[in-house]
N, C-alpha and C positions, 0 to 999 in steps of 0.2 A: 503491499500499500503505500501509495505518496502522502507523506504527513507536513503540513504547516501548524504553524502556531502564532498567534497576532499576540502581543504584549503590547495593550492599550487601554483607553476609557472605553467605558460604557455610556452609549445616548439611548435613553429611554426610547426615543423616537424612531429609532432603529434606521434613522438615514443616514449615520454614520457610524465611525468608529469601532467598537470590537462588533456589533451586530452586522455591520455591511461588509467588514472584512469575513466573517464566517460566511454569509451567503455568498462571496465573491469566492472566496476558496471552493464552498462545495458546487459552485456555477461552473468552475474550472477542470473539477474533476479529483478534488483532493481534499482529502479529510481534515477539516482545520479544527485548531486546538486554541485555545483562548488562556491567557495569563492576563486577570485583571490587574492594572496599576492604575487606576483612576474610578472615580465616579463622579457621571456629571447629573444635574438636573436641569435637563433642555427640553425642549420643543423644536417643533418645524422651522421656528424664527428666532431663536435667541437662548443662552446658555443663562440659567437662573444663578447657580451655583456649582462647584466642583469641589470634590474631596478625594486626599492623596489616601492611598492602600500604605499600612506601615512595609517600608523598604524588607524588613525580614520575610514576613508573607507572601511578599512578591518572589523571592529567593525560593521559597518552599514550593510554589506553585512551580516555578520552571525545577528545581530536583523531583519532581513528583513525574513532570511530563518527560524526563529525563531517565527515569527509571524504566521506562516501559517502550518508549518509543523512539525511531530513529528519525530525526525530526528534521525534514529535508530542509526548511527553510524556516528561519524566524522573521516576522515582521514588526516592528515598532510604529506605535503611533505616538498618542497622546501619555507623556510620563509626566506631565505637571512639574517638577520639581528636580534639583540638583541632585538628591540622594535618592530619589527614584532610578534617573539613569546611571548613577554611580552603580547600584545595586544590579541592574541589570546587564550592564557592560562586565561587571565581574563574574555574572553567575551564567551566563549562554556558555557552553563550554567552548574551547580551541576548535575551530576547523569547522564550525556549524556557518554555514549561510545565513546571512542577515541583510535583511531590507530596509533601510530605517528612511520613513516618512516624517521629517522632523515639524514637527504640528507646533507651530508657535502661538498662531491666536485664531480663535474661531473666526467665521466668517464676518461676524458680527462686531468684531475687535473686543472680545474674551480672551484674554490671555489663558493659554494653557501649558505652557511653559516660561518658568520664570526664568529672569537674566543669567541667574548662576547655572540653573539647566541647561542653557544654550551653551555656557563657556565649557561645562561637563559633556555636552555630547559630542562638541570639537574634540576635547582632547582627550577622553575617554570611550565614546562610541564609536566615533567616526573610525578611527585605526582598524575597528572589526567589522568594518562593513563591507558589506557584497556590493549592494549598490543604493545609493541616495536619491530620494526623489524630491528636492525641494520646488514648490514653485518661484517665480521671480522674486516675490515680497521676502520668501525664507533664505532662497538664497543671498541675496542682499545683506538681511539681518546677519546671517551667519558668517556671511567672506567679508564684510565690510566692502564689497564693489558695488559702486552706483551701475545698475544693468538700463541701459536705454536704448540699445540697439545688440545686434545679431553680433557682433566682435565681442561687446564687454559679457555677455550671455555664455558664449564660448569661454572666456575668460575665467567665470565664475565655476563652469564647469570644472575647468582644470584645476581651480583652487582647491575643489574639496580631493581631488587624484591626489594633487602636492602634497594634502594633511590627510592621507593614510585611507582614504576609502579607493576601493577597487575599480567602481563605477559611480557614475551621476548621470543623472537625468535631470536637467533643468526643465519644470514643465513649460508650454506655452500658452496656458489660457490666458495670463496677462499681458503676453507680447504683442502689441498693437501693431508692431512692426513685422511681426511673422507668426499671425496667429495661429493658436493650434498646433503649432511645428514645436517638438522638443528638441532639446539638443543633446544627447547621449554621446558621453566621452567616458574611454578608458586607456589604460596603456597605448595601444594600438591607435586610438585616434578617434575622431570626432563623427560622429553620426547623424543625420536629421532624422528624426522620427516623425512622419507626418500623417496626420489624420483628419476626418471630416471635420467642417466648423460646424457643430450645431446652430441653431437660431435663440439659445437660451443660453444664459450668462445665470452665476450662482447655483451652480447645482449641487446641491449638500452632498456630503460624503463623497465627491470627486475623487479628491486626492487619497483617501482611505482606500477607496476601489482601486485604483492604478496599484499601488503600492500592493497593494495583496494579492492583484494579478500576478502580478511579477513575480510575487514571492511562489505564488501556486504554482506557475511555470520551473521556475528553478526546483520547485521541489520535485516535480513532475522529471527533470531529469535535464529540460534544456539549457544550452550554455546560456550563459548571461544575455547578448545581445539578442539572439532567438526568443530569449523569455519577455523583453522588453517588447520587441515587436507584435509577439502573440498579445501583449497586455494592452497592448494600444488599440489592436482590434477588439480585443474584447470592452475595453473601456469607451470606445468611439460608441459601441452598438448600447452600451448600459446608458450613457449620454443622449443619444438619439432616441430610445425608448423611456427616456428618466419621465419618473411619475407627478403629477402635481397632489401630492399628498395631503395640502393643507393649501388653503386658499392663497395662491399667488405665491407658491415656495416648493420648489421641484427638489424632488432627491432622485440620486442614482437606482436604476434599476437592474442588478445584477443578475435579474432572470429571467433577461429579456429575451435568450434564446429560448425559454418556455412560456414566455407569460408578457405580452405585452401591455395589458391592462390588469387591475384588480379590482373590478367592479363586485358588487355583491352578483349571485346567482338568481335570487327571487325579491 
């Protein structure tokens, strides 16, 4: 079996976080597992509050999974604080694949990782990372590079390689200069990852879904570049068939290959 584990926060609306990670992994044909690293009180439109999980308990969850399962890839999302980042970096065994989605802010500007956590992510987690998947604001915040065009986007991708990641995907959802095109970088160079641009903005859970799809394909045995390309196809469909699950608010549809809608039957 192909196993992947997400280490992230819970979203009660199931539009992002652990919940959309599991839906994505299952849709990609992988048995998804969870390590709850944070809790949120949120709905379709905003985060009301969040709470951390004790670091020792995060470690116990990882240790418990490692006793029984050959996990092909871990994926991280919301980690909330430096203590959580440190324990995750220390607890994932050497040699495990790791996709890092550096979740810094909720779409509505609620902070999901504190500044000390950002520093620890670069220092402790990045050197363990197989692929990191920041959007442009996250890449700019972590690297200190002002991203205004294609060249600075590629510069930022290489910054992550220089600081320890094996590969980086700078997502192009905010790239007005090359909308919808992601920049992938590894030791072999740059690859542009293009996708269909949907007429929707601000689709809840898109970053979680993309990173989880990459992790799932790595767990299935795909080389990293191929995993990113397959994940891009998957996430493009999940955005195209995204679902307005609250008035004016769309969320990803990881089950798009099976369910285009979620209407009641009677």
